[in-house]
C-alpha positions in Angstrom: 0.0 0.1 0.2 1.5 3.4 -1.1 1.0 6.3 1.7 1.5 9.6 0.7 3.4 11.6 3.3 4.3 14.9 1.9 2.0 17.7 2.8 2.4 19.0 -0.9 -0.1 16.4 -1.7 -2.1 16.5 1.5 -0.2 13.7 3.4 1.5 13.5 6.4 3.5 11.1 8.6 0.5 10.7 10.9 -1.3 9.2 7.6 1.5 6.6 7.5 1.2 5.8 11.4 -2.6 5.4 11.0 -2.2 3.0 8.0 0.3 0.8 10.0 -2.2 0.7 12.8 -4.9 -0.5 10.6 -3.4 -3.0 8.4 -0.4 -5.5 8.8 0.5 -5.4 4.9 3.7 -3.8 3.4 3.4 0.0 3.4 5.5 2.5 1.0 6.2 6.0 2.0 5.5 8.2 -0.7 7.4 11.4 -0.6 10.1 13.7 -1.6 13.1 12.0 0.3 16.3 13.2 0.1 18.0 12.9 3.7 18.8 10.3 6.3 16.4 11.6 8.7 13.5 11.2 6.3 14.3 7.5 5.8 14.6 6.8 9.8 11.4 8.8 10.2 9.6 6.7 7.3 10.8 3.4 9.2 9.7 4.6 12.5 6.2 5.5 11.4 5.8 1.8 10.2 7.0 1.9 6.4 8.3 -1.4 4.8 9.6 0.7 1.8 10.4 4.1 0.8 10.3 6.0 -2.8 13.5 7.5 -4.1 12.7 9.9 -6.8 16.0 10.2 -9.2 14.6 13.3 -10.4 15.6 14.9 -7.1 18.9 12.8 -6.3 22.1 12.5 -8.0 23.7 9.1 -8.2 25.9 9.6 -4.8 22.9 10.5 -2.8 20.9 7.8 -4.3 23.3 5.1 -3.5 23.8 6.4 0.1 19.9 6.7 0.7 19.6 3.1 -0.6 22.4 1.7 1.4 20.9 3.4 4.6 17.6 1.9 3.7 18.9 -1.4 3.7 20.5 -1.0 7.1 17.1 0.0 8.4 15.3 -2.9 7.0 13.4 -0.7 4.1 13.1 -1.6 0.6 13.6 1.2 -2.0 11.3 1.8 -4.9 14.0 3.8 -7.3 11.7 5.8 -9.5 12.4 7.0 -13.3 10.4 9.0 -15.8 12.9 9.2 -18.7 15.3 7.2 -20.4 18.4 8.7 -18.6 16.9 8.2 -15.3 16.0 4.6 -16.2 19.5 4.2 -17.3 20.9 5.6 -13.9 18.4 3.5 -12.1 19.8 0.0 -13.8 23.4 1.5 -13.3 22.9 1.9 -9.6 21.6 -1.7 -9.2 18.2 -0.8 -8.0 16.6 -4.0 -7.4 13.1 -2.5 -7.5 12.5 0.2 -10.3 9.5 2.4 -10.9 8.8 4.0 -14.2 6.5 6.8 -13.7 4.2 7.9 -16.6 3.3 11.0 -15.0 6.0 14.2 -15.4 6.2 15.5 -11.9 7.1 18.9 -13.0 4.2 19.2 -15.7 2.0 16.1 -14.4 1.5 15.2 -18.1 0.8 11.6 -18.5 2.7 9.5 -21.5 1.5 5.9 -20.9 3.3 5.1 -24.3 6.5 6.3 -23.2 6.4 4.8 -20.1 5.7 1.1 -21.8 8.7 1.8 -24.0 10.8 2.4 -21.0 9.4 -0.5 -18.8 10.4 -3.0 -21.6 13.8 -1.9 -21.3 14.3 -2.8 -17.4 16.6 -5.9 -17.2 14.4 -8.8 -16.2 16.1 -9.4 -13.1 14.8 -6.5 -11.6 11.2 -6.1 -9.9 9.7 -3.1 -12.3 6.6 -1.0 -11.4 4.4 0.7 -13.8 3.2 3.9 -12.0 0.6 6.4 -12.5 -2.1 6.5 -15.7 -3.7 3.3 -15.5 -7.3 3.5 -15.0 -8.6 0.1 -16.8 -7.8 -3.7 -17.0 -6.5 -3.5 -20.5 -4.1 -0.5 -19.2 -2.8 -2.6 -16.3 -2.6 -5.5 -18.6 -0.8 -3.5 -21.1 1.8 -2.7 -18.5 1.9 -6.5 -17.6 2.7 -7.2 -21.1 5.7 -4.8 -21.6 7.3 -6.4 -18.6 5.9 -4.8 -15.3 5.8 -7.3 -12.5 3.4 -4.8 -10.6 1.4 -1.4 -11.3 1.1 1.4 -8.7 -2.4 2.8 -8.9 -3.4 6.2 -6.9 -5.6 8.6 -8.5 -7.9 6.0 -10.2 -8.6 4.2 -6.7 -9.2 7.5 -5.0 -11.9 8.8 -7.4 -13.9 5.6 -7.4 -16.8 5.3 -5.4 -15.8 1.8 -4.2 -11.8 1.6 -4.1 -11.8 -2.0 -3.3 -14.0 -3.1 -6.4 -12.0 -0.9 -8.7 -9.0 -2.7 -7.5 -10.5 -6.0 -8.2 -11.6 -4.9 -11.6 -8.2 -3.7 -12.6 -6.5 -6.9 -11.8 -9.5 -9.1 -12.9 -8.8 -12.0 -15.6 -10.0 -13.0 -18.0 -9.7 -10.0 -20.5 -12.5 -9.9 -22.9 -11.7 -9.4 -26.4 -14.2 -8.9 -29.6 -13.0 -9.6 -32.8 -14.1 -9.4 -36.4 -14.9 -5.8 -36.4 -15.2 -3.8 -39.5 -17.4 -0.8 -38.5 -16.6 2.1 -36.1 -20.2 1.9 -34.7 -19.5 -2.0 -33.6 -16.0 -0.8 -32.1 -17.7 1.7 -29.9 -20.6 -0.8 -29.0 -18.0 -3.4 -27.8 -16.2 -0.6 -25.9 -19.5 0.5 -24.1 -20.2 -3.2 -23.5 -17.2 -3.6 -21.4 -14.6 -5.4 -23.8 -10.9 -5.0 -22.9 -9.4 -5.8 -26.4 -10.9 -5.0 -29.8 -9.6 -7.4 -32.6 -9.5 -6.2 -36.3 -8.9 -9.1 -39.0 -6.4 -7.8 -41.8 -6.0 -11.3 -43.7 -7.5 -11.3 -47.1 -9.3 -14.3 -47.0 -11.4 -13.6 -44.2 -15.1 -12.9 -44.7 -14.5 -10.8 -41.4 -11.5 -8.4 -43.1 -11.2 -5.2 -41.8 -9.9 -2.7 -44.4 -7.9 -0.9 -41.5 -7.7 -0.7 -37.8 -10.4 1.4 -36.6 -10.2 3.9 -33.9 -10.7 3.0 -30.0 -10.0 4.8 -26.6 -6.9 4.4 -24.8 -8.8 2.5 -22.1 -8.9 -0.8 -24.5 -6.1 -2.4 -26.5 -6.4 -2.7 -30.3 -5.2 -6.1 -31.8 -4.3 -6.6 -35.4 -4.9 -10.0 -36.6 -2.9 -11.5 -39.4 -2.4 -14.9 -41.1 1.0 -15.8 -42.6 2.8 -12.5 -42.3 2.6 -9.4 -40.0 2.1 -6.2 -42.0 3.3 -2.8 -40.6 0.4 -1.7 -38.3 0.2 0.4 -35.1 -2.0 -1.9 -33.1 -1.3 -2.6 -29.4 -0.9 -6.2 -29.8 -0.6 -8.9 -33.0 -2.5 -12.2 -33.2 -0.4 -14.1 -35.9 -1.6 -17.2 -37.3 0.6 -19.4 -39.8 -1.0 -20.1 -43.1 -2.0 -23.8 -43.7 -3.7 -25.5 -46.7 -4.9 -22.1 -47.6 -6.5 -21.1 -44.1 -5.0 -19.9 -40.9 -3.2 -22.6 -38.4 -5.2 -23.6 -35.7 -3.5 -21.7 -32.7 -1.8 -18.2 -32.9 1.1 -16.2 -31.1 0.1 -12.9 -29.6 2.9 -10.7 -30.1 3.8 -7.3 -28.3 6.7 -5.4 -30.3 7.5 -8.4 -32.4 8.0 -10.3 -28.8 5.7 -13.3 -28.3 3.7 -12.7 -25.1 1.1 -15.3 -25.2 -0.8 -18.1 -27.0 -4.1 -18.0 -28.9 -5.5 -21.6 -28.2 -8.0 -21.9 -31.1 -10.2 -24.5 -33.1 -9.0 -25.7 -36.4 -10.3 -23.8 -39.1 -14.4 -24.6 -39.3 -14.0 -27.5 -37.2 -14.6 -28.5 -33.6 -12.4 -30.6 -31.4 -13.7 -32.2 -28.0 -10.0 -31.9 -26.4 -10.3 -28.1 -26.8 -10.4 -26.7 -23.5 -8.2 -29.5 -22.2 -5.4 -28.3 -24.7 -6.2 -24.6 -23.4 -5.5 -25.8 -20.0 -2.4 -27.3 -20.5 -0.9 -24.6 -22.5 1.7 -22.8 -20.6 2.0 -19.0 -20.1 -0.6 -16.6 -21.0 -3.5 -18.0 -23.0 -6.1 -16.5 -24.9 -8.8 -19.0 -25.5 -10.5 -18.5 -28.8 -13.0 -20.8 -31.1 -16.8 -21.7 -30.3 -17.3 -19.3 -27.5 -20.8 -17.8 -26.8 -22.8 -16.4 -24.1 -24.2 -19.5 -23.3 -20.7 -21.5 -22.8 -18.0 -19.2 -22.0 -18.4 -19.1 -18.3 -18.2 -22.7 -17.8 -14.7 -22.5 -20.3 -13.3 -20.0 -17.9 -14.2 -22.1 -15.0 -12.3 -25.1 -16.6 -9.2 -23.0 -18.2 -8.8 -19.9 -16.1 -7.5 -18.3 -19.5 -5.7 -15.0 -19.5 -8.1 -13.6 -22.1 -11.0 -14.8 -24.1 -11.8 -14.3 -27.7 -15.1 -14.1 -29.9 -16.1 -13.2 -33.1 -19.0 -15.1 -34.7 -21.3 -15.5 -31.4 -21.3 -11.8 -31.2 -22.5 -11.0 -35.0 -25.7 -11.1 -37.4 -23.3 -11.5 -40.3 -19.7 -11.9 -40.7 -18.3 -8.5 -40.0 -21.4 -7.1 -38.7 -22.0 -7.1 -34.6 -24.9 -7.4 -32.8 -24.7 -5.1 -30.0 -27.2 -7.0 -27.8 -24.9 -10.3 -28.4 -21.9 -8.2 -27.6 -23.6 -7.1 -24.1 -24.5 -10.5 -23.6 -21.2 -11.9 -24.1 -19.1 -9.5 -22.0 -21.6 -10.2 -19.4 -21.4 -13.7 -19.4 -17.4 -13.4 -19.1 -17.8 -11.2 -16.4 -20.3 -13.6 -14.2 
């Protein structure tokens, strides 16, 4: 739990003490710390970790504070918000690195830049994506970029029920609506609660979209290709091999050319009684696709526990044309 202790943001050390009295979970003291006394006060007030902002500290001071924190039994979250600061955090061997999407000078949020930096952090560090996360899809984007955790503040504080909002941010599976070809269908899918919207860009598909359509930053856009990926600006790529003139059974899920998951699908225009068992036995992140509709997706989720579920046919009236009522039923069935 992150607790603000700086009065410039309405926080105080008393807030940290109150949090320590209320819970036994680890507490992060969040403030502008620059002296040994700051860290000693944090520890005495009940903190388990302290934030160190590279924006305000040079390397010598950061190293000194990290060493003192270790001697006090405090972890440190060493925060960077640009490429130069990230390189400093790495060079300082910070074990826990935070990458903040918010520039504390301007308060501008740049999530795209944040995700690029998250992806650069060596995998032997714990990486925390901080700020700018308001939806389940945005939390998933940080995860796929390489974040081990997300730090969420304003979104929870603005929520009518912070606990429920937190559960929403980490809830799985994600819900994907695929085969979108019309903007009003994209809008309806987002309104229904979809996390991912998919656009099939394979020539042979009856659901082929002419291009990626617009979607708000609250969701992720997925470009679906068969055989070869083409240039695109989607958040993710779903790539099938081409077999016998059609798509392969399964696909890989790519982010920036790097594999981040597996799409476990049915054979082209066929069924398979072992489909769910195959998905359940597949390692890593699994997006379950093929033959899923409002009537059977809840049972499939219970059996497989996938990272995401995907549907195209069950939410349409004809190839590429969506039934908005079916979209709502599909998302509701997954969430249920």
